[in-house]
C-alpha positions in Angstrom: 6.1 15.4 33.8 4.7 16.7 30.5 5.7 20.2 29.4 2.9 22.8 29.5 1.5 24.2 26.4 3.0 27.5 25.2 2.0 30.1 22.7 5.1 29.4 20.6 5.6 25.7 21.1 9.0 26.2 22.8 9.1 22.7 24.2 9.7 21.4 20.7 6.9 18.8 20.8 3.9 21.1 21.4 1.5 22.5 18.9 0.7 26.2 19.0 -2.2 26.9 21.3 -4.8 29.7 20.9 -3.9 30.0 17.2 -7.3 29.4 15.7 -10.7 30.8 16.2 -14.0 29.5 14.7 -13.3 31.1 11.3 -9.8 29.7 11.0 -11.0 26.1 11.7 -13.9 26.5 9.3 -11.6 27.7 6.5 -9.3 24.7 7.2 -12.0 22.1 6.9 -14.0 23.8 4.1 -10.8 24.0 2.0 -10.3 20.3 2.5 -13.9 19.8 1.2 -12.9 21.8 -1.9 -16.3 23.2 -2.9 -15.5 24.0 -6.5 -13.9 20.6 -7.1 -16.8 18.9 -5.3 -19.4 20.6 -7.6 -17.4 20.2 -10.9 -16.5 16.6 -10.3 -18.5 14.9 -7.5 -21.9 16.6 -7.8 -22.0 16.0 -11.5 -21.2 12.3 -10.9 -24.2 12.2 -8.5 -26.4 13.8 -11.2 -25.2 11.3 -13.8 -25.1 8.1 -11.8 -27.4 8.8 -8.9 -30.9 10.4 -8.9 -30.4 12.9 -11.7 -32.4 16.1 -11.1 -33.1 15.1 -7.5 -29.5 15.5 -6.5 -30.2 18.7 -4.5 -32.5 16.6 -2.3 -29.7 14.1 -1.8 -27.5 16.9 -0.4 -30.3 17.9 2.0 -30.6 14.3 3.3 -26.9 14.0 3.7 -26.8 17.3 5.6 -29.5 16.1 8.0 -27.6 12.9 8.7 -24.4 14.7 9.5 -26.2 17.3 11.6 -27.6 14.5 13.7 -24.1 13.1 14.2 -22.8 16.6 15.0 -25.3 16.9 17.9 -23.5 14.1 19.8 -20.1 15.1 18.5 -20.6 18.6 19.9 -21.2 17.1 23.3 -18.1 14.9 23.0 -16.0 17.9 22.0 -16.9 19.5 25.3 -15.4 16.4 27.0 -12.2 16.0 25.0 -9.4 18.1 23.5 -6.9 16.1 21.4 -5.0 16.4 18.1 -6.0 12.8 17.6 -9.4 13.9 16.3 -11.8 11.0 15.7 -9.1 8.4 16.7 -9.1 10.1 20.2 -12.9 9.9 20.3 -12.9 6.2 19.6 -10.2 5.6 22.3 -12.4 7.5 24.8 -15.7 5.8 23.8 -14.8 2.3 22.7 -11.4 1.7 24.3 -7.8 1.6 23.3 -7.9 -1.5 20.9 -10.7 0.0 18.8 -9.1 3.4 19.1 -6.0 2.0 17.4 -8.2 0.5 14.7 -9.7 4.0 14.1 -6.2 5.5 14.2 -4.9 3.1 11.6 -7.9 3.7 9.3 -7.4 7.5 9.7 -3.7 7.1 8.8 -4.5 5.0 5.8 -7.5 7.1 4.7 -5.9 10.6 5.0 -2.5 9.6 3.6 -4.0 7.8 0.6 -6.3 10.8 0.0 -3.4 13.2 0.0 -1.5 10.9 -2.5 -4.5 11.1 -4.8 -4.8 14.9 -4.3 -1.1 15.3 -5.3 -1.9 13.5 -8.5 -5.1 15.3 -9.2 -3.5 18.7 -8.5 -0.6 17.9 -10.8 -2.7 16.6 -13.7 -5.2 19.5 -13.8 -2.4 22.1 -13.3 -0.5 20.6 -16.2 -3.6 20.5 -18.4 -5.0 23.9 -17.7 -1.6 25.7 -17.7 -0.9 24.1 -21.1 -4.3 25.1 -22.4 -4.0 28.7 -21.2 -0.3 29.4 -21.8 1.2 26.6 -24.0 3.7 25.6 -21.3 4.0 21.8 -21.4 5.4 20.2 -18.2 4.8 16.6 -17.0 2.0 16.3 -14.4 4.4 14.9 -11.8 6.5 18.1 -12.1 3.5 20.2 -11.1 2.8 17.7 -8.3 6.2 18.2 -6.9 5.9 22.0 -7.1 2.6 21.7 -5.3 4.1 19.6 -2.5 7.0 22.0 -2.0 4.6 24.9 -1.7 2.4 23.0 0.8 5.5 22.2 2.9 6.6 25.9 2.9 3.2 27.1 3.9 2.8 24.6 6.7 6.1 25.6 8.2 4.7 29.1 8.6 2.2 27.7 11.1 -1.5 26.7 11.1 -2.8 30.2 11.5 -1.0 31.2 8.3 -2.4 28.2 6.4 -5.9 29.2 7.6 -5.5 32.7 6.2 -4.3 31.3 2.8 -7.1 28.8 2.7 -9.6 31.4 3.6 -8.7 33.5 0.6 -8.8 30.4 -1.7 -12.2 29.4 -0.3 -13.8 32.8 -0.8 -12.6 32.8 -4.4 -13.8 29.4 -5.4 -17.1 29.8 -3.6 -17.7 33.2 -5.2 -17.4 32.0 -8.8 -20.0 29.2 -8.2 -22.4 31.6 -6.4 -22.1 34.0 -9.3 -23.0 31.1 -11.7 -25.9 30.0 -9.4 -27.5 33.4 -9.0 -27.1 34.1 -12.7 -29.0 31.0 -13.5 -31.6 31.9 -10.8 -32.2 35.4 -12.2 -32.2 34.5 -15.9 -33.7 31.0 -15.9 -35.2 30.4 -12.4 -35.0 27.4 -10.2 -37.3 24.4 -10.8 -39.2 23.2 -7.7 -39.5 19.9 -9.4 -36.0 19.1 -8.2 -37.2 19.1 -4.6 -40.2 16.9 -5.1 -40.2 13.3 -3.8 -40.6 11.9 -7.3 -37.3 13.5 -8.3 -35.4 12.8 -5.1 -36.3 9.1 -5.1 -35.8 8.6 -8.8 -32.8 6.7 -10.3 -30.4 5.5 -7.6 -30.9 7.6 -4.4 -28.3 5.3 -2.7 -25.5 6.4 -5.1 -26.7 10.0 -4.9 -26.3 9.9 -1.1 -22.9 8.3 -1.5 -21.6 11.1 -3.8 -23.3 13.7 -1.6 -21.5 12.4 1.5 -18.3 12.4 -0.5 -18.7 16.2 -0.8 -18.6 16.5 3.0 -15.4 14.5 3.5 -13.1 16.9 5.4 -15.6 18.4 7.8 -14.6 15.8 10.5 -11.2 17.4 10.7 -12.5 20.1 13.1 -11.4 18.1 16.1 -7.9 17.6 14.8 -7.2 21.3 15.4 -8.7 21.4 18.9 -5.3 21.7 20.6 -4.5 24.8 18.4 -8.0 26.4 18.9 -9.0 29.1 21.3 -11.3 27.7 23.9 -11.8 24.4 21.9 -14.7 23.2 24.0 -16.8 26.0 22.5 -14.9 26.6 19.2 -14.9 23.0 17.8 -18.7 22.4 18.1 -19.5 25.8 16.5 -17.0 25.2 13.7 -18.5 21.7 13.0 -22.1 23.0 12.8 -21.0 25.9 10.5 -19.0 23.6 8.2 -21.8 21.1 7.8 -24.5 23.7 7.3 -22.4 25.6 4.8 -21.4 22.6 2.7 -25.0 21.3 2.6 -26.6 24.7 1.8 -23.9 25.6 -0.8 -23.9 22.2 -2.5 -27.7 22.0 -2.6 -28.1 25.5 -4.0 -25.4 25.1 -6.7 -26.7 21.7 -7.7 -30.2 23.0 -7.8 -29.0 25.7 -10.2 -27.3 23.1 -12.4 -30.3 20.8 -12.8 -32.6 23.7 -13.2 -30.5 25.0 -16.1 -30.3 21.6 -17.7 -33.9 20.7 -17.0 -34.7 18.4 -14.1 -36.0 15.6 -16.3 -33.2 15.9 -18.8 -30.3 16.6 -16.4 -29.3 12.9 -15.8 -29.0 12.2 -19.5 -27.1 15.4 -20.2 -24.7 14.7 -17.3 -24.1 11.2 -18.6 -23.2 12.6 -22.0 -20.5 14.8 -20.5 -19.0 12.2 -18.1 -16.1 11.4 -20.4 -15.0 15.0 -20.6 -16.1 16.3 -17.2 -16.9 19.7 -18.7 -20.6 20.0 -17.7 -20.2 22.9 -15.3 -17.7 24.7 -17.6 -20.3 24.5 -20.5 -23.0 26.0 -18.2 -20.5 28.7 -17.1 -19.7 29.5 -20.7 -23.4 29.8 -21.5 -24.3 32.0 -18.4 -21.1 33.8 -17.5 -19.1 34.0 -20.8 -15.7 32.9 -21.9 -13.6 35.2 -19.5 -15.3 34.1 -16.3 -15.2 30.5 -17.4 -11.4 30.7 -17.8 -11.3 32.3 -14.4 -13.3 29.3 -13.1 -10.7 27.0 -14.6 -7.9 28.8 -12.8 -9.9 28.7 -9.6 -10.3 25.0 -10.0 -6.5 24.8 -9.6 -6.7 27.0 -6.6 -9.4 24.7 -5.2 -7.3 21.6 -5.8 -4.2 23.2 -4.1 -6.3 24.4 -1.2 -7.7 20.9 -0.7 -4.2 19.4 -0.9 -2.9 21.8 1.8 -5.9 21.3 4.1 -5.9 17.5 3.8 -2.2 17.4 4.4 -2.7 19.4 7.6 -5.2 16.8 8.8 -3.0 13.8 7.8 0.1 15.3 9.4 -1.7 15.7 12.7 -2.7 12.0 12.9 1.0 11.1 12.3 2.0 13.7 14.9 -0.5 12.2 17.4 0.8 8.7 16.9 4.3 9.9 17.3 3.6 11.8 20.5 2.3 8.7 22.3 5.0 6.5 21.0 3.2 4.3 18.5 5.3 5.9 15.7 8.8 7.2 16.3 8.9 10.1 18.7 10.8 12.2 16.2 7.5 12.6 14.3 6.1 14.6 17.3 8.8 17.3 17.1 7.4 20.7 16.2 9.0 23.9 15.0 10.0 26.1 17.9 8.9 29.3 16.1 5.2 28.5 15.7 4.5 24.9 16.9 4.1 23.5 13.3 4.4 19.7 13.3 7.2 19.9 10.7 8.6 16.4 11.0 5.1 14.8 10.7 4.4 17.2 7.8 7.6 16.2 6.0 7.0 12.5 6.5 3.4 12.8 5.2 4.5 14.7 2.1 7.3 12.3 1.3 4.9 9.4 1.5 2.3 11.0 -0.8 5.0 12.1 -3.3 6.5 8.7 -3.3 3.2 7.1 -4.1 2.5 9.6 -6.8 6.0 9.1 -8.2 5.5 5.3 -8.4 2.4 5.8 -10.5 4.3 8.3 -12.7 7.3 6.0 -13.3 5.0 3.1 -14.0 3.3 5.2 -16.7 -0.1 5.0 -15.1 -2.7 7.6 -15.7 -2.9 10.2 -12.8 -6.7 10.3 -12.9 -8.0 6.9 -13.8 -5.3 5.1 -11.8 -3.8 7.3 -9.1 -6.7 9.5 -8.2 -9.3 6.7 -8.7 -7.5 4.3 -6.3 -6.1 6.7 -3.7 -9.0 9.1 -3.4 -11.6 6.4 -3.7 -10.0 4.4 -0.9 -9.3 7.6 1.1 -13.0 8.5 1.0 -14.0 5.0 2.2 -11.5 5.2 5.0 -12.7 8.6 6.2 -16.4 7.6 6.0 -15.5 4.5 8.1 -13.7 6.7 10.6 -16.8 8.9 10.9 -18.9 5.8 11.6 -16.6 4.6 14.3 -16.6 8.0 15.9 -20.4 8.2 15.8 -20.8 4.8 17.6 -18.1 5.8 20.1 -20.0 9.0 21.0 -23.2 7.0 21.7 -21.4 4.3 23.8 -19.4 6.9 25.8 -22.5 8.7 26.9 -24.4 5.5 27.7 -21.5 4.4 29.9 -21.5 7.8 31.5 -25.3 7.4 32.2 -25.9 10.8 30.6 -29.6 11.7 30.9 -29.9 13.9 27.9 -31.7 11.5 25.5 -31.8 13.8 22.4 -28.3 15.1 22.5 -26.4 12.0 23.6 -28.6 9.1 22.4 -31.3 9.7 19.8 -29.7 12.2 17.5 -26.2 10.6 17.5 -27.7 7.1 17.1 -29.7 8.3 14.1 -26.6 9.9 12.7 -24.6 6.7 13.2 -27.3 4.7 11.4 -27.2 7.1 8.5 -23.4 6.9 8.3 -23.6 3.1 8.5 -25.8 3.2 5.4 -23.4 5.4 3.6 -20.4 3.2 4.4 -22.3 0.2 3.3 -23.1 2.0 0.0 -19.4 2.9 -0.4 -18.3 -0.7 0.0 -21.0 -2.1 -2.3 -20.4 0.6 -4.9 -16.7 1.0 -4.5 -15.8 0.8 -8.2 -18.3 3.5 -8.9 -17.0 5.7 -6.1 -13.4 5.2 -7.2 -14.4 5.6 -10.9 -12.6 2.4 -12.0 -13.4 -1.3 -12.4 -9.7 -2.3 -12.3 -9.5 -5.5 -10.1 -6.7 -4.1 -8.1 -8.7 -1.0 -7.3 -11.7 -3.1 -6.6 -9.8 -5.0 -3.9 -8.7 -1.8 -2.0 -11.5 -2.0 0.6 -9.7 -5.1 1.9 -7.2 -2.6 3.4 -9.9 -1.7 5.9 -9.8 -5.3 7.2 -6.0 -5.0 7.3 -6.2 -1.8 9.4 -8.7 -3.5 11.8 -6.5 -6.6 12.3 -3.2 -4.6 12.7 -4.9 -2.2 15.1 -6.1 -5.0 17.4 -2.7 -6.7 17.1 -0.9 -3.5 17.9 -3.1 -2.9 21.0 -2.4 -6.4 22.3 1.4 -6.0 21.7 1.6 -2.6 23.4 -0.4 -3.9 26.3 1.9 -6.8 26.9 5.3 -5.4 25.8 5.0 -1.6 26.2 2.3 -1.0 28.8 3.5 2.6 29.4 2.7 3.4 25.7 -0.6 1.6 26.0 -1.5 3.7 29.1 -0.4 6.9 27.4 -3.1 6.5 24.7 -5.7 7.8 27.1 -3.6 9.7 29.7 -2.2 11.9 26.9 -5.7 13.0 25.9 -6.7 13.6 29.5 -3.5 15.8 30.0 -4.2 18.0 27.1 -7.9 18.3 27.8 -7.1 19.4 31.4 -4.4 21.9 30.1 -6.8 23.5 27.6 -9.6 23.8 30.2 -7.1 25.7 32.4 -6.1 27.9 29.4 -9.7 28.7 28.6 -10.5 29.5 32.2 -7.5 31.8 32.4 -8.4 33.6 29.1 -12.0 34.1 30.3 -10.8 35.7 33.6 
C-alpha cells in the first residue's frame, strides 16, 4: 500500500503537498523562460534571422497557438495529477509505450538544457563580473558556484525556490518594462510592425521558431501538480497566466525594440549586432543611460541563474518520477523529510549537467558556440517535441472518452497540435540556425530524438515482459496520486 501524502513528506519518498499556489507555479515556470535572456538573445535572433520588424506579430501568433493547446491541456489537468508532467499525459492519452518515449525525450531535453544553462550562466557571469570588477575567474568556476547555489536552494523546498524566483522575475521584467515604456513615451511605437506586410516579410517560419523558443518552460506547470494546492484548478490557471504573460511581455518589448530601430531597418541593424549580441544593451544605453544599462547587465546574470534553478527543478522531477515507478533506481525517488524536496534526483541531475559542462571545459571548447549551442539547441527541440506529443495525447484521450465538448477537447487542442507540429518541423529543418552552429556534430543531434523513441519503445516491451509490476505502475501510480489530491482538495474546501 502506498503511503499517503503528507505536508512534510515524512515517508521519505513523497513531495510536499499544498506547497504552491497559482503565483508560486507561475514564478517557477516564468523563471525557466528567463524573460530578460529571451529578449536579449532569442528575440533579437528572431529580428535578425526571421521576419525583422514583424517579430512582435510572430510572438502574437505563437501565443495563439499555445493558448489553443492550453484549452485542451486545462481539461486534461482536471483529470490527472502527476509529477510526470507531459510524460504522464502521454501515458494517459497514448499508452505506456509512447509514454516512455515522451519520458525519454523529456529526460534528454531537460537535462541537456540544464547542461547548456550551466555553461551559459558560467560564461556570462565570468564576462560581466570581469568587466565590472576586474575579477578574472574561469567560466567553469562560476558554473560550479552556480550549481552549488542551485542545490542549496532546492534543498530548502520548492516553496522557497518559488519565492527566490519570484524576486528574480520581478527584477528582470521591471528593467525591460522601464526600457519599453521609455521608448514608448519618447519615441512612440510603430503600427507598421503589426501590419501583415511586416509580419509576413523575411522568414516568418524562423521567426515563429524563435518566438516558440521564448515560451520553452511554460509546459512545466504540470510537473508541480503534486506540490500544488488544489492542482485541478491551480495548474490550468497557472498555464493560462504563464502563456499570456510571456506572449504579451515579449510582443510589447520586441515592439519597443523594432520601433526604436525603425521597422524597416530593424533586421539589418540586428544582423550587424549579431556577433556581439549587444543590441538591447545599446538601446538601453541610449534610452536609460549607463547606470541602468549596467544594472541590466547584472540582472542578465540574475535571469540566467533563475533559469538554471527553474529548469533544474523541472528536470529533477522527471528523474524523480522515473525513480518512483522503478524505471530508474528507486533511490532517486527519495525526498528530504523536512520539506519533501527530491534531493537525490536533484543531486543526480546537477552532477550530470556539471559533468557535461566539465567535459566541454577540459576539452577547451567554447561555452557558448559549443556547449550552449549544442545542449540548449537540442534541449529546445526535445521540449518542443514533448509539447507536441502531449498535444496529440490530449486529443486522443478525449476522443477515446467520447467527450462531447468539441471546442475544448477537439477543435482547440487539435489546432494547437497542428501549430506545434509546424514549429517542431521548423526546428528540425532549421536546427543549425536554432542551435547557432553549423558544426556537423551539433547538426546530428536531432538523431537523439530517434534514439529516445527507439529506447522508449524497447524499454516498454522489456518492462511488459520482464517487469510487469513496473509496467503496470506507470499508470496506477498516476491514478493513485490523482485520487489522493482530489481527496486533499475536497478536505481543504470543507
